[in-house]
C-alpha positions as CSV (number, residue, x, y, z in Angstrom):
1,X,0.0,0.0,0.0
2,X,1.3,3.5,-0.7
3,X,1.9,6.0,2.0
4,X,-1.3,8.0,2.9
5,X,-1.4,11.7,1.7
6,X,-1.3,12.9,5.3
7,X,0.5,11.3,8.2
8,X,1.2,12.2,11.8
9,X,4.4,11.7,13.6
10,X,3.9,10.7,17.3
11,X,6.6,12.0,19.6
12,X,8.9,9.5,21.3
13,X,8.1,9.1,25.0
14,X,11.4,7.3,25.6
15,X,14.5,6.5,23.5
16,X,17.2,3.9,23.5
17,X,20.6,4.0,21.8
18,X,20.3,3.5,18.1
19,X,22.6,3.6,15.1
20,X,20.8,3.9,11.8
21,X,22.0,2.9,8.3
22,X,21.2,5.5,5.7
23,X,21.2,5.0,1.9
24,X,24.1,6.0,-0.4
25,X,24.8,9.6,-1.4
26,X,22.6,10.8,-4.2
27,X,25.3,13.3,-5.2
28,X,28.0,10.7,-5.4
29,X,25.7,8.0,-7.0
30,X,24.7,10.2,-10.0
31,X,28.3,11.5,-10.5
32,X,29.6,7.9,-10.4
33,X,27.0,6.8,-12.9
34,X,28.2,9.4,-15.4
35,X,31.8,8.5,-14.8
36,X,31.1,4.8,-15.2
37,X,29.4,5.5,-18.5
38,X,32.5,7.4,-19.7
39,X,34.9,4.8,-18.4
40,X,36.7,2.3,-20.7
41,X,35.2,-1.0,-19.3
42,X,32.6,-2.2,-16.8
43,X,32.4,-0.6,-13.4
44,X,30.5,-2.0,-10.4
45,X,29.1,0.6,-8.0
46,X,28.4,-0.7,-4.5
47,X,26.2,1.1,-2.0
48,X,24.6,3.2,-4.8
49,X,21.3,4.9,-3.9
50,X,18.1,3.7,-5.5
51,X,15.7,6.6,-5.4
52,X,13.6,8.7,-7.8
53,X,16.7,10.8,-8.8
54,X,19.0,8.0,-9.4
55,X,16.4,5.9,-11.2
56,X,16.0,8.9,-13.6
57,X,19.7,8.9,-14.3
58,X,19.8,5.1,-14.8
59,X,16.8,5.3,-17.2
60,X,18.4,8.0,-19.2
61,X,21.7,6.2,-19.5
62,X,19.8,3.1,-20.7
63,X,18.0,5.3,-23.3
64,X,21.5,6.4,-24.4
65,X,22.3,2.8,-25.1
66,X,24.5,2.0,-22.0
67,X,24.2,-1.4,-20.4
68,X,23.3,-0.8,-16.7
69,X,22.5,-3.7,-14.4
70,X,20.8,-3.1,-11.1
71,X,20.8,-5.7,-8.3
72,X,19.5,-5.5,-4.6
73,X,21.9,-4.6,-1.8
74,X,21.4,-6.9,1.1
75,X,22.9,-4.4,3.6
76,X,20.4,-1.6,2.8
77,X,17.1,-1.9,1.1
78,X,17.3,1.6,-0.5
79,X,20.7,0.9,-2.1
80,X,21.6,-1.1,-5.1
81,X,24.7,-2.7,-6.7
82,X,25.0,-1.3,-10.2
83,X,27.1,-2.5,-13.0
84,X,27.7,0.0,-15.9
85,X,29.5,-0.9,-19.1
86,X,31.4,2.2,-20.2
87,X,32.5,2.6,-23.8
88,X,35.5,4.9,-23.4
89,X,33.6,8.1,-24.0
90,X,31.3,6.9,-26.8
91,X,27.6,7.3,-26.5
92,X,25.9,4.4,-28.3
93,X,22.4,5.7,-28.9
94,X,21.6,9.1,-30.4
95,X,18.7,11.0,-32.0
96,X,18.4,13.1,-35.1
97,X,17.2,16.6,-35.8
98,X,14.0,15.1,-37.2
99,X,13.6,12.7,-34.2
100,X,15.6,13.7,-31.2
101,X,16.3,11.1,-28.5
102,X,14.0,11.9,-25.6
103,X,15.6,12.1,-22.1
104,X,13.2,12.7,-19.1
105,X,14.9,13.7,-15.9
106,X,11.9,14.3,-13.6
107,X,13.0,16.9,-11.0
108,X,16.5,15.6,-10.7
109,X,18.8,18.6,-11.0
110,X,21.9,16.4,-11.1
111,X,20.5,14.4,-14.0
112,X,19.4,17.5,-15.9
113,X,22.8,19.2,-15.6
114,X,25.1,16.2,-15.9
115,X,23.4,14.8,-18.9
116,X,23.3,18.1,-20.7
117,X,27.1,18.1,-20.8
118,X,27.4,14.4,-21.4
119,X,25.3,14.2,-24.5
120,X,27.4,17.0,-26.1
121,X,30.1,14.4,-26.5
122,X,28.0,12.4,-29.0
123,X,27.1,13.3,-32.6
124,X,23.3,13.2,-32.1
125,X,20.4,15.4,-31.1
126,X,18.6,15.1,-27.7
127,X,15.5,16.6,-26.1
128,X,16.0,17.1,-22.4
129,X,12.8,17.5,-20.4
130,X,11.5,17.1,-16.8
131,X,8.6,18.0,-14.6
132,X,7.3,21.5,-14.4
133,X,9.5,22.5,-11.4
134,X,12.6,21.2,-13.3
135,X,11.6,23.5,-16.1
136,X,11.7,26.4,-13.7
137,X,15.1,25.6,-12.3
138,X,18.2,27.4,-13.7
139,X,20.3,26.1,-16.5
140,X,21.5,29.3,-18.2
141,X,25.1,29.3,-16.9
142,X,25.7,25.7,-18.1
143,X,24.1,26.4,-21.5
144,X,26.2,29.5,-21.8
145,X,29.4,27.5,-21.1
146,X,28.5,24.7,-23.6
147,X,27.7,27.4,-26.2
148,X,31.2,28.9,-25.6
149,X,32.7,25.4,-26.3
150,X,30.9,25.4,-29.6
151,X,27.8,23.2,-28.9
152,X,24.3,24.2,-30.0
153,X,21.5,24.2,-27.5
154,X,18.0,25.4,-28.4
155,X,15.9,26.6,-25.4
156,X,13.3,29.4,-25.3
157,X,14.4,30.7,-21.9
158,X,17.7,29.0,-21.1
159,X,15.9,26.3,-19.1
160,X,14.4,23.0,-19.9
161,X,12.9,21.7,-22.2
162,X,16.0,22.0,-24.4
163,X,17.3,20.6,-27.6
164,X,21.0,19.7,-27.4
165,X,23.1,19.0,-30.5
166,X,26.1,16.8,-29.8
167,X,29.3,17.6,-31.7
168,X,31.9,15.3,-30.1
169,X,35.0,16.4,-28.3
170,X,35.8,20.1,-28.7
171,X,38.9,21.1,-26.9
172,X,38.9,24.5,-25.3
173,X,38.9,26.6,-22.2
174,X,35.6,27.7,-20.7
175,X,34.4,29.7,-17.8
176,X,31.3,28.7,-15.9
177,X,29.5,30.6,-13.1
178,X,28.2,28.7,-10.1
179,X,26.3,31.6,-8.6
180,X,23.0,29.7,-9.1
181,X,24.2,26.1,-8.8
182,X,27.5,24.3,-8.4
183,X,26.1,21.5,-10.5
184,X,26.9,23.6,-13.6
185,X,30.6,23.2,-12.9
186,X,30.3,19.6,-11.8
187,X,28.5,18.7,-15.1
188,X,31.4,20.1,-17.1
189,X,34.1,18.6,-14.9
190,X,32.6,15.1,-15.2
191,X,32.8,15.1,-19.0
192,X,35.9,17.4,-19.3
193,X,38.5,14.7,-19.8
194,X,36.6,13.1,-22.8
195,X,35.5,16.5,-24.1
196,X,39.0,18.1,-23.9
197,X,37.5,20.9,-21.8
198,X,39.6,23.1,-19.5
199,X,37.1,24.4,-16.9
200,X,37.5,27.7,-15.0
201,X,34.9,28.1,-12.2
202,X,33.7,31.6,-11.4
203,X,31.3,33.1,-8.9
204,X,31.1,34.2,-5.3
205,X,33.1,32.3,-2.6
206,X,34.5,29.9,-5.2
207,X,36.9,28.3,-2.7
208,X,34.0,27.5,-0.5
209,X,32.0,25.4,-3.0
210,X,32.2,21.9,-1.6
211,X,30.2,20.1,-4.3
212,X,32.6,21.3,-7.0
213,X,35.5,19.9,-4.9
214,X,33.6,16.7,-4.4
215,X,33.4,16.3,-8.1
216,X,37.1,17.0,-8.7
217,X,38.1,14.4,-6.0
218,X,35.7,11.8,-7.3
219,X,37.0,12.2,-10.9
220,X,40.6,11.7,-9.6
221,X,39.6,8.6,-7.5
222,X,37.3,6.9,-10.1
223,X,38.6,3.8,-11.9
224,X,38.8,5.0,-15.5
225,X,39.4,1.6,-16.9
226,X,36.5,0.0,-15.0
227,X,36.6,-1.8,-11.7
228,X,34.8,-1.2,-8.5
229,X,33.7,2.0,-6.7
230,X,32.1,2.3,-3.2
231,X,29.4,5.0,-2.8
232,X,29.5,6.3,0.8
233,X,26.3,6.9,2.8
234,X,24.5,10.2,2.3
235,X,25.5,12.7,4.9
236,X,22.5,15.0,4.2
237,X,20.1,12.0,4.9
238,X,22.1,11.2,8.0
239,X,21.6,14.7,9.4
240,X,18.0,13.9,10.4
241,X,19.1,11.2,12.8
242,X,22.0,13.2,14.3
243,X,19.4,16.0,14.7
244,X,16.9,13.7,16.4
245,X,19.6,12.7,18.9
246,X,20.3,16.3,19.7
247,X,16.7,17.3,19.8
248,X,15.8,14.5,22.3
249,X,19.1,14.4,24.2
250,X,19.5,10.8,23.1
251,X,22.3,8.5,21.9
252,X,21.1,8.3,18.3
253,X,23.4,8.5,15.3
254,X,24.4,7.0,12.0
255,X,26.4,3.9,11.2
256,X,29.4,4.0,8.9
257,X,29.5,7.8,8.9
258,X,31.5,9.1,5.9
259,X,35.0,10.5,6.6
260,X,36.4,11.0,3.1
261,X,35.9,14.7,3.3
262,X,33.9,14.6,0.0
263,X,30.6,15.6,1.6
264,X,30.3,18.9,3.4
265,X,27.3,17.6,5.3
266,X,29.5,15.1,7.0
267,X,30.3,18.0,9.3
268,X,26.8,18.0,10.7
269,X,27.5,16.2,14.0
270,X,30.2,18.8,14.7
271,X,27.8,21.7,14.7
272,X,25.6,20.2,17.5
273,X,24.7,21.8,19.7
274,X,24.0,24.6,17.3
275,X,26.2,27.7,17.3
276,X,25.0,31.2,16.9
277,X,25.8,31.3,13.1
278,X,25.9,28.8,10.3
279,X,26.6,29.5,6.6
280,X,25.2,27.4,3.7
281,X,28.4,28.1,1.8
282,X,31.0,27.6,4.5
283,X,29.6,25.3,7.1
284,X,26.9,22.9,5.7
285,X,25.2,22.0,2.5
286,X,21.6,20.8,2.3
287,X,21.7,19.7,5.9
288,X,21.5,23.3,7.0
289,X,17.8,22.8,6.5
290,X,17.8,20.2,9.3
291,X,19.7,22.7,11.5
292,X,17.1,25.5,10.7
293,X,14.2,23.3,11.9
294,X,16.1,22.4,15.1
295,X,17.0,26.1,15.8
296,X,13.9,27.0,17.9
297,X,15.3,24.6,20.6
298,X,18.8,25.9,20.5
299,X,18.3,28.1,23.6
300,X,19.7,31.2,21.8
301,X,19.3,33.1,18.5
302,X,20.8,31.3,15.5
303,X,21.5,33.1,12.2
304,X,21.6,31.1,9.0
305,X,23.3,32.9,6.1
306,X,24.2,32.5,2.4
307,X,20.9,30.6,1.8
308,X,20.4,31.8,-1.8
309,X,20.9,28.4,-3.4
310,X,18.1,27.0,-1.4
311,X,15.7,29.3,-3.3
312,X,16.3,27.5,-6.7
313,X,16.2,23.9,-5.6
314,X,13.2,21.5,-5.4
315,X,11.1,24.3,-4.0
316,X,11.8,27.9,-2.8
317,X,13.2,26.5,0.4
318,X,13.9,29.7,2.3
319,X,10.3,30.7,2.0
320,X,9.1,27.2,2.7
321,X,11.1,26.8,5.9
322,X,10.1,30.2,7.3
323,X,6.4,29.6,6.4
324,X,6.1,26.2,7.9
325,X,8.2,27.0,11.1
326,X,6.1,30.1,11.8
327,X,3.0,27.9,11.3
328,X,4.4,25.8,14.2
329,X,4.9,28.8,16.5
330,X,8.5,29.6,15.7
331,X,9.9,33.1,15.6
332,X,11.7,33.4,12.2
333,X,12.9,36.6,10.5
334,X,14.0,36.7,6.9
335,X,16.5,39.3,5.7
336,X,17.8,38.8,2.2
337,X,19.3,35.3,2.1
338,X,19.5,35.1,5.9
339,X,17.1,33.4,8.3
340,X,17.2,34.4,12.0
341,X,15.6,31.9,14.3
342,X,14.7,32.8,18.0
343,X,14.0,30.4,20.8
344,X,10.3,29.5,21.0
345,X,7.8,26.9,22.2
346,X,6.4,25.1,19.2
347,X,3.1,23.4,18.6
348,X,1.7,21.0,16.1
349,X,0.6,21.9,12.6
350,X,-0.1,20.4,9.2
351,X,3.1,20.8,7.2
352,X,3.0,21.6,3.5
353,X,6.0,19.9,2.0
354,X,5.9,21.6,-1.4
355,X,6.6,18.1,-2.7
356,X,10.2,18.6,-1.5
357,X,11.8,15.5,0.1
358,X,13.9,17.5,2.5
359,X,11.0,19.6,3.8
360,X,9.1,16.3,4.6
361,X,12.1,14.8,6.4
362,X,13.1,17.9,8.4
363,X,9.6,18.4,9.8
364,X,9.2,14.7,10.5
365,X,12.3,15.1,12.6
366,X,10.6,17.9,14.5
367,X,7.6,15.7,15.1
368,X,9.5,13.4,17.3
369,X,9.5,16.2,20.0
370,X,6.5,18.4,19.1
371,X,3.0,16.7,19.3
372,X,0.7,17.1,16.4
373,X,3.1,17.4,13.5
374,X,1.3,16.2,10.4
375,X,3.2,15.8,7.0
376,X,1.4,16.3,3.7
377,X,2.4,14.3,0.6
378,X,5.1,12.2,2.5
379,X,5.8,10.1,-0.6
380,X,8.1,13.0,-1.9
381,X,10.9,11.4,0.2
382,X,11.3,8.9,-2.6
383,X,13.5,11.4,-4.3
384,X,16.5,10.5,-2.1
385,X,15.4,8.4,0.9
386,X,12.4,6.1,0.0
387,X,12.5,4.2,3.3
388,X,13.0,7.2,5.6
389,X,9.7,6.7,7.4
390,X,10.3,3.0,7.7
391,X,13.6,3.8,9.3
392,X,11.9,6.0,11.9
393,X,9.4,3.2,12.7
394,X,11.7,0.2,12.8
395,X,12.6,-1.2,16.1
396,X,15.9,-0.1,17.8
397,X,18.8,-0.2,17.4
398,X,18.3,-0.2,13.7
399,X,15.4,2.3,13.9
400,X,13.7,4.5,16.5
401,X,10.4,2.7,17.1
402,X,8.4,5.8,16.1
403,X,4.6,5.5,15.7
404,X,3.4,7.0,12.5
405,X,-0.4,7.3,11.9
406,X,-2.7,7.7,8.9
407,X,-4.4,11.0,9.6
408,X,-7.5,9.9,7.7
409,X,-8.2,6.9,9.9
410,X,-6.0,7.5,13.0
411,X,-4.5,4.0,12.4
412,X,-0.8,3.4,13.2
413,X,0.9,2.4,10.0
414,X,2.9,-0.9,9.8
415,X,6.5,-0.7,8.7
416,X,5.8,-2.1,5.2
417,X,3.2,0.6,4.7
418,X,5.8,3.4,5.2
419,X,7.8,2.9,2.0
420,X,7.6,5.7,-0.5
421,X,7.0,4.1,-3.9
């Protein structure tokens, strides 16, 4: 049975020590899939995330003619072992001007950006589309960089949908701005070796962009002749469980916490208890959303700065966070790209998720302390963490033993009913 449209999280009356396994990193999985397709030989990805975003990438790679095998991972139900046969930079399936090859990316920003650069290496024509929200998300800086390299991209507004005309390797130096998204630079870096591209990254606080550095490190570490690659657990997804531990004063954390330095959100446990200031550019990535939701309980004012990128992601996250926290009784001030959160007593509310997976998970975290938190459209977690609610409900020490109710009937949901399909 699918998750109900409205669920209620019942606060925990007691806690026991728990260490939760979280799925693989979406950011690393989708980067690794592109690098595996460009490799010269077969690559096995272990611990790879299987969610809406990575399924979109796998589907597109298969449409491009790549052989991609997907098998269950016995250690984590939301992961898969994937085997990708790379062809040394060649893309086997292409479209024509009269009949472009269709690539649908859903609302996966990584797939939209990474594939736009990848298909330029072919000699075919491709139509890249997604859901309506993906058509609203920025692409202009990436398209401008690809134009500068000599590739043709037809788009009415520098967003999706777009027609992309491949022209093979075109050696050259190009500048790309990451003011709106670091994924623009990552897209070019992933395909740069095959394309012959020399990438200069521009934009504010360039030395602070951790996702660009993640991409560079991953490219260096990846087996270019095929082999095996281990995807590490997703630190953003793990932030909810570290956050729950802090919120409840409990010994709750995440198993096999990543220590490679690739993911900026691996710093999350180090910012607990919350300090007076956190920056989206310097301190945390997407897990800053978790910190913002925890902030009313910090015991002091917390300023969250440099939040501009949150505005152009799955939803306008700055507005969404402020709106839903205020609905719960929080005191939140918005000034430019800064949110200032004051200590407050919170109460229950029905949370609009804006169909954003991180909104659903952040406020579910809050529901373990605040009675009456109800989450609308909880299936949106399938984007990155399809078994998130099942993890909350599972018995300790592998879960937290949380009761989650169907708001329409008041009935507690069984663990198997909590998977987002």
